[in-house]
C-alpha positions as CSV (number, residue, x, y, z in Angstrom):
1,X,-13.5,-83.8,-15.5
2,X,-9.9,-83.0,-15.4
3,X,-8.2,-79.7,-14.6
4,X,-5.7,-77.8,-16.5
5,X,-4.8,-74.6,-14.6
6,X,-8.0,-73.0,-13.3
7,X,-10.3,-74.3,-16.0
8,X,-12.1,-77.7,-16.0
9,X,-11.4,-79.9,-19.1
10,X,-14.0,-82.6,-19.8
11,X,-12.5,-86.0,-20.5
12,X,-14.9,-88.1,-22.5
13,X,-15.8,-91.6,-21.3
14,X,-14.2,-94.4,-23.2
15,X,-10.8,-92.7,-23.7
16,X,-8.0,-95.2,-23.5
17,X,-4.4,-94.1,-22.7
18,X,-1.3,-96.4,-23.0
19,X,2.4,-96.3,-23.4
20,X,3.5,-98.1,-26.6
21,X,7.3,-98.2,-26.9
22,X,8.4,-94.6,-27.0
23,X,5.0,-93.2,-27.8
24,X,2.2,-92.2,-25.4
25,X,-1.1,-92.9,-27.1
26,X,-4.6,-91.6,-26.1
27,X,-7.5,-93.1,-28.1
28,X,-11.1,-92.0,-28.0
29,X,-14.1,-91.7,-30.2
30,X,-12.8,-88.5,-31.8
31,X,-9.4,-89.8,-32.8
32,X,-6.0,-90.6,-31.5
33,X,-3.3,-88.5,-29.8
34,X,0.4,-89.5,-29.9
35,X,3.3,-88.0,-27.9
36,X,6.8,-89.3,-28.7
37,X,9.1,-89.6,-25.7
38,X,12.9,-89.5,-25.6
39,X,14.8,-92.7,-24.6
40,X,15.6,-91.1,-21.2
41,X,11.9,-90.3,-20.6
42,X,10.9,-93.8,-21.6
43,X,13.5,-95.3,-19.2
44,X,12.4,-93.0,-16.4
45,X,8.6,-93.2,-16.9
46,X,7.9,-96.6,-18.5
47,X,7.2,-98.6,-15.4
48,X,5.3,-95.8,-13.7
49,X,3.4,-94.1,-16.5
50,X,1.3,-97.1,-17.6
51,X,0.1,-97.8,-14.0
52,X,-0.6,-94.1,-13.4
53,X,-2.5,-93.7,-16.6
54,X,-4.6,-96.8,-15.9
55,X,-5.4,-95.4,-12.5
56,X,-6.5,-92.1,-14.1
57,X,-8.8,-94.1,-16.4
58,X,-10.4,-95.6,-13.3
59,X,-10.8,-92.2,-11.7
60,X,-12.6,-90.9,-14.8
61,X,-15.3,-93.5,-14.1
62,X,-16.1,-92.0,-10.7
63,X,-19.2,-89.8,-10.6
64,X,-18.1,-86.5,-9.0
65,X,-21.0,-84.4,-10.2
66,X,-22.2,-84.0,-6.6
67,X,-18.8,-83.0,-5.2
68,X,-18.2,-79.3,-4.8
69,X,-14.8,-78.0,-6.1
70,X,-12.3,-77.4,-3.3
71,X,-8.7,-76.4,-2.8
72,X,-8.3,-78.7,0.1
73,X,-10.0,-81.8,1.5
74,X,-8.9,-80.9,5.0
75,X,-10.7,-78.4,7.2
76,X,-8.9,-75.0,7.4
77,X,-7.8,-73.8,10.8
78,X,-5.6,-71.0,12.1
79,X,-2.3,-72.4,13.1
80,X,-0.9,-69.2,14.6
81,X,-0.9,-68.7,18.4
82,X,-1.9,-65.5,20.1
83,X,0.9,-62.9,20.3
84,X,1.5,-62.8,24.0
85,X,4.3,-60.7,25.4
86,X,6.6,-62.6,27.7
87,X,9.7,-61.8,29.7
88,X,12.6,-61.2,27.2
89,X,15.7,-63.3,27.3
90,X,18.8,-61.9,29.0
91,X,21.3,-60.6,26.4
92,X,24.1,-62.9,27.8
93,X,21.8,-65.9,27.4
94,X,21.0,-65.0,23.8
95,X,24.6,-64.8,22.6
96,X,25.9,-67.6,24.8
97,X,26.2,-70.1,21.9
98,X,27.2,-67.6,19.2
99,X,30.5,-68.4,17.5
100,X,31.5,-64.7,17.8
101,X,29.9,-61.7,19.6
102,X,30.8,-58.2,20.5
103,X,28.9,-56.0,23.0
104,X,25.9,-58.4,23.1
105,X,25.7,-58.4,19.3
106,X,26.3,-61.3,16.9
107,X,29.4,-60.9,14.9
108,X,29.3,-62.4,11.4
109,X,31.5,-62.4,8.3
110,X,30.9,-59.7,5.7
111,X,28.5,-60.8,3.0
112,X,28.7,-57.7,0.6
113,X,32.4,-57.7,-0.2
114,X,35.3,-56.3,1.9
115,X,33.3,-53.7,3.8
């Protein structure tokens, strides 16, 4: 099985996919599919595409019927810490490294025109 969007798409056994010149060719028992690529696409993908497609062919041979669909192979965990109130920073300490400050406030350039 392959996935397009949310829906599984069955990929029949015996389908062969290859890059032939400027054309991507997929052959199976029900026919042949060809996709013409531009010269730039061929130059960019030629070396990579054939090896990727061969690897996909190998993956199609793997029996995944016993594997449950999942969004992640990693266990989910909460990465947020508890919200614990602590002693606040001193205002002088907060603005110590600010490029410009007035009355314990950061001073920045106007971003909405000349206001």
